[in-house]
One Martini backbone bead per residue (centre of mass of N, CA, C, O) as a GRO file, in nm:
protein
  192
    1MET     BB    1  -1.710   0.714   1.189
    2PRO     BB    2  -1.484   0.916   1.090
    3GLU     BB    3  -1.365   0.999   0.788
    4GLU     BB    4  -1.054   1.008   0.892
    5ALA     BB    5  -1.064   0.672   0.951
    6GLY     BB    6  -0.876   0.566   0.768
    7PHE     BB    7  -0.640   0.349   0.722
    8ALA     BB    8  -0.390   0.528   0.720
    9ARG     BB    9  -0.476   0.673   0.992
   10ILE     BB   10  -0.463   0.407   1.168
   11VAL     BB   11  -0.177   0.347   1.119
   12SER     BB   12  -0.067   0.617   1.240
   13LEU     BB   13  -0.175   0.557   1.529
   14ALA     BB   14  -0.044   0.284   1.578
   15CYS     BB   15   0.249   0.384   1.550
   16HIS     BB   16   0.217   0.588   1.790
   17ASP     BB   17   0.117   0.376   2.014
   18LEU     BB   18   0.368   0.165   1.990
   19ARG     BB   19   0.600   0.326   2.113
   20THR     BB   20   0.571   0.305   2.421
   21PRO     BB   21   0.601   0.007   2.471
   22LEU     BB   22   0.867  -0.017   2.314
   23ALA     BB   23   1.037   0.186   2.503
   24THR     BB   24   1.001   0.002   2.756
   25VAL     BB   25   1.155  -0.249   2.643
   26GLN     BB   26   1.416  -0.091   2.575
   27GLY     BB   27   1.479   0.033   2.855
   28PHE     BB   28   1.505  -0.247   3.009
   29ALA     BB   29   1.718  -0.374   2.814
   30ARG     BB   30   1.931  -0.144   2.909
   31THR     BB   31   1.924  -0.135   3.219
   32ILE     BB   32   1.964  -0.405   3.356
   33PRO     BB   33   2.270  -0.441   3.292
   34ARG     BB   34   2.353  -0.170   3.464
   35VAL     BB   35   2.210  -0.284   3.760
   36THR     BB   36   2.300  -0.576   3.685
   37ASP     BB   37   2.452  -0.896   3.732
   38LEU     BB   38   2.506  -1.088   3.453
   39ALA     BB   39   2.502  -1.330   3.273
   40GLU     BB   40   2.563  -1.399   2.954
   41GLU     BB   41   2.296  -1.512   2.853
   42PRO     BB   42   2.093  -1.280   2.957
   43ALA     BB   43   2.255  -1.055   2.818
   44ARG     BB   44   2.205  -1.158   2.523
   45HIS     BB   45   1.902  -1.142   2.536
   46LEU     BB   46   1.879  -0.835   2.579
   47ARG     BB   47   2.029  -0.754   2.330
   48MET     BB   48   1.812  -0.888   2.146
   49ILE     BB   49   1.584  -0.704   2.237
   50ASP     BB   50   1.699  -0.441   2.162
   51GLU     BB   51   1.740  -0.494   1.859
   52ALA     BB   52   1.431  -0.561   1.804
   53ALA     BB   53   1.333  -0.274   1.890
   54VAL     BB   54   1.487  -0.112   1.681
   55GLU     BB   55   1.359  -0.252   1.432
   56MET     BB   56   1.057  -0.186   1.510
   57ALA     BB   57   1.104   0.125   1.496
   58GLU     BB   58   1.179   0.130   1.203
   59LEU     BB   59   0.917   0.013   1.095
   60LEU     BB   60   0.733   0.231   1.202
   61ASP     BB   61   0.864   0.466   1.043
   62GLN     BB   62   0.792   0.344   0.769
   63LEU     BB   63   0.487   0.312   0.800
   64SER     BB   64   0.428   0.608   0.874
   65THR     BB   65   0.534   0.727   0.605
   66LEU     BB   66   0.337   0.568   0.421
   67ALA     BB   67   0.074   0.685   0.554
   68ARG     BB   68   0.143   0.986   0.462
   69ILE     BB   69   0.153   0.935   0.164
   70GLU     BB   70  -0.142   0.817   0.134
   71ARG     BB   71  -0.280   1.074   0.265
   72GLY     BB   72  -0.125   1.342   0.167
   73VAL     BB   73   0.095   1.437   0.428
   74TYR     BB   74   0.375   1.450   0.317
   75ASP     BB   75   0.636   1.661   0.456
   76PRO     BB   76   0.929   1.709   0.345
   77ALA     BB   77   1.259   1.779   0.465
   78LEU     BB   78   1.424   1.946   0.239
   79VAL     BB   79   1.779   1.883   0.178
   80GLU     BB   80   2.108   1.917   0.137
   81ARG     BB   81   2.306   1.642   0.017
   82ASP     BB   82   2.532   1.385   0.006
   83SER     BB   83   2.520   1.092  -0.135
   84LEU     BB   84   2.749   0.945   0.002
   85GLU     BB   85   2.680   1.014   0.295
   86LEU     BB   86   2.405   0.855   0.284
   87ALA     BB   87   2.530   0.580   0.206
   88ARG     BB   88   2.709   0.551   0.466
   89ALA     BB   89   2.478   0.569   0.666
   90ALA     BB   90   2.327   0.335   0.568
   91GLY     BB   91   2.555   0.117   0.574
   92GLY     BB   92   2.594   0.161   0.894
   93ARG     BB   93   2.309  -0.001   0.954
   94VAL     BB   94   2.438  -0.247   0.764
   95PRO     BB   95   2.579  -0.532   0.759
   96GLY     BB   96   2.769  -0.582   0.455
   97VAL     BB   97   2.816  -0.283   0.354
   98GLN     BB   98   2.970  -0.148   0.061
   99VAL     BB   99   3.109   0.191   0.013
  100GLU     BB  100   3.135   0.372  -0.295
  101GLY     BB  101   3.256   0.673  -0.438
  102ALA     BB  102   3.089   0.969  -0.593
  103GLY     BB  103   2.928   1.246  -0.506
  104ALA     BB  104   2.640   1.461  -0.458
  105THR     BB  105   2.401   1.693  -0.470
  106VAL     BB  106   2.103   1.657  -0.297
  107ARG     BB  107   1.729   1.672  -0.261
  108VAL     BB  108   1.620   1.559   0.069
  109ASP     BB  109   1.502   1.332   0.299
  110PRO     BB  110   1.744   1.201   0.486
  111ASP     BB  111   1.600   0.994   0.676
  112ALA     BB  112   1.423   0.853   0.458
  113VAL     BB  113   1.659   0.774   0.264
  114GLU     BB  114   1.840   0.625   0.464
  115ARG     BB  115   1.634   0.407   0.530
  116SER     BB  116   1.585   0.318   0.233
  117LEU     BB  117   1.874   0.228   0.162
  118ALA     BB  118   1.898   0.020   0.393
  119SER     BB  119   1.655  -0.155   0.317
  120LEU     BB  120   1.771  -0.238   0.036
  121ALA     BB  121   2.026  -0.371   0.144
  122ARG     BB  122   1.886  -0.575   0.338
  123ALA     BB  123   1.727  -0.712   0.119
  124ALA     BB  124   1.959  -0.804  -0.053
  125LEU     BB  125   2.077  -0.988   0.165
  126ARG     BB  126   1.839  -1.159   0.251
  127HIS     BB  127   1.710  -1.265  -0.035
  128ALA     BB  128   2.013  -1.381  -0.123
  129GLY     BB  129   2.216  -1.479   0.091
  130LEU     BB  130   2.420  -1.260   0.172
  131SER     BB  131   2.715  -1.099   0.328
  132ALA     BB  132   2.741  -0.889   0.066
  133VAL     BB  133   2.728  -0.559  -0.055
  134HIS     BB  134   2.709  -0.299  -0.305
  135MET     BB  135   2.747   0.069  -0.283
  136LYS     BB  136   2.737   0.284  -0.560
  137VAL     BB  137   2.855   0.607  -0.627
  138ARG     BB  138   2.715   0.841  -0.896
  139GLY     BB  139   2.627   1.102  -0.763
  140ALA     BB  140   2.285   1.064  -0.782
  141GLY     BB  141   2.379   0.778  -0.819
  142LEU     BB  142   2.289   0.423  -0.749
  143THR     BB  143   2.407   0.098  -0.649
  144ILE     BB  144   2.290  -0.242  -0.596
  145SER     BB  145   2.516  -0.512  -0.535
  146PRO     BB  146   2.389  -0.785  -0.589
  147THR     BB  147   2.163  -0.957  -0.769
  148THR     BB  148   1.909  -1.204  -0.780
  149SER     BB  149   1.655  -1.416  -0.842
  150GLU     BB  150   1.540  -1.368  -0.555
  151SER     BB  151   1.573  -1.039  -0.525
  152ALA     BB  152   1.485  -0.887  -0.765
  153PRO     BB  153   1.172  -0.877  -0.746
  154ILE     BB  154   1.180  -0.724  -0.476
  155LEU     BB  155   1.361  -0.481  -0.551
  156GLY     BB  156   1.173  -0.418  -0.826
  157GLY     BB  157   0.868  -0.441  -0.727
  158GLU     BB  158   0.714  -0.723  -0.819
  159VAL     BB  159   0.744  -0.821  -0.521
  160LEU     BB  160   0.557  -0.832  -0.205
  161ARG     BB  161   0.811  -0.901   0.076
  162ASP     BB  162   0.907  -0.595   0.177
  163LEU     BB  163   0.858  -0.318   0.365
  164GLY     BB  164   1.122  -0.148   0.305
  165THR     BB  165   1.112  -0.158  -0.001
  166ALA     BB  166   0.822  -0.035  -0.048
  167VAL     BB  167   0.890   0.225   0.088
  168ALA     BB  168   1.128   0.319  -0.063
  169TRP     BB  169   0.988   0.354  -0.330
  170ARG     BB  170   0.783   0.572  -0.237
  171VAL     BB  171   0.978   0.782  -0.133
  172ILE     BB  172   1.172   0.823  -0.390
  173GLU     BB  173   0.929   0.894  -0.582
  174GLU     BB  174   0.802   1.129  -0.404
  175LEU     BB  175   1.077   1.308  -0.436
  176GLY     BB  176   1.182   1.235  -0.755
  177GLY     BB  177   1.280   0.954  -0.800
  178SER     BB  178   1.444   0.640  -0.893
  179LEU     BB  179   1.388   0.286  -0.993
  180ALA     BB  180   1.596   0.009  -1.116
  181LEU     BB  181   1.670  -0.265  -1.301
  182LYS     BB  182   2.026  -0.339  -1.388
  183GLY     BB  183   2.082  -0.626  -1.426
  184LYS     BB  184   2.261  -0.690  -1.106
  185ALA     BB  185   2.109  -0.408  -1.031
  186LEU     BB  186   2.010  -0.144  -0.829
  187ALA     BB  187   1.886   0.165  -0.956
  188ILE     BB  188   1.939   0.494  -0.809
  189ARG     BB  189   1.759   0.818  -0.824
  190LEU     BB  190   1.823   1.113  -0.699
  191PRO     BB  191   1.738   1.420  -0.633
  192GLU     BB  192   1.862   1.750  -0.733
   0.00000   0.00000   0.00000
C-alpha cells in the first residue's frame, strides 16, 4: 500500500465514497412523496429516512473534517462572523436550543464552527435527557447549559462517547479557541 494510505486518509476516502449512495437514498426519500400519492404511514417513514440521511451526511462532514485535521491538511477558510449569528445558526439546526446574548466578531471557519456548536448542543440534550438547553453568547465566549452528571464528562472531553463532541473539540482548538467545563456549563471561547 502507498505510504499516503494511512488511517486518516482512508477515513477521508470513505467519507467521500459514502456520499454518493447516501445522496441516492436521500434523493429517493424526497422524490417518491412528490410523484406518488402515499398514505400517511409510508410518507412518515420516508420523512424519517430523509432525516436520517441528513444526519448521516452531517456525521460524514464531521468525520471528514477530523480526518483532515489528523492528516495535517485542514485548511480552514477563515472569515469574520458575528458569534451570535453563528450560535443562532447552530441552534436552528437542533430543536430545543434557546440562544440569547450579545455577539462579537470572531475569525473562524463558519461551517465547521456552526456544525461544532450544533453538535455540542445536541450532545448536551441527548446525554442529559433534556428537552431544552441554553446557548448564551457574550462576545467571543459562549456557554451551553445546563450540563448534568451524565453529560458533563462527555461535553468536557473526559469520556469519548459522541463523535460530534469529539470533532467539535478538535475543530475549535485547531482554530485557536478553547472549551472547558465551568460549573454546570460548557464554556467555549472562539478565536477573535
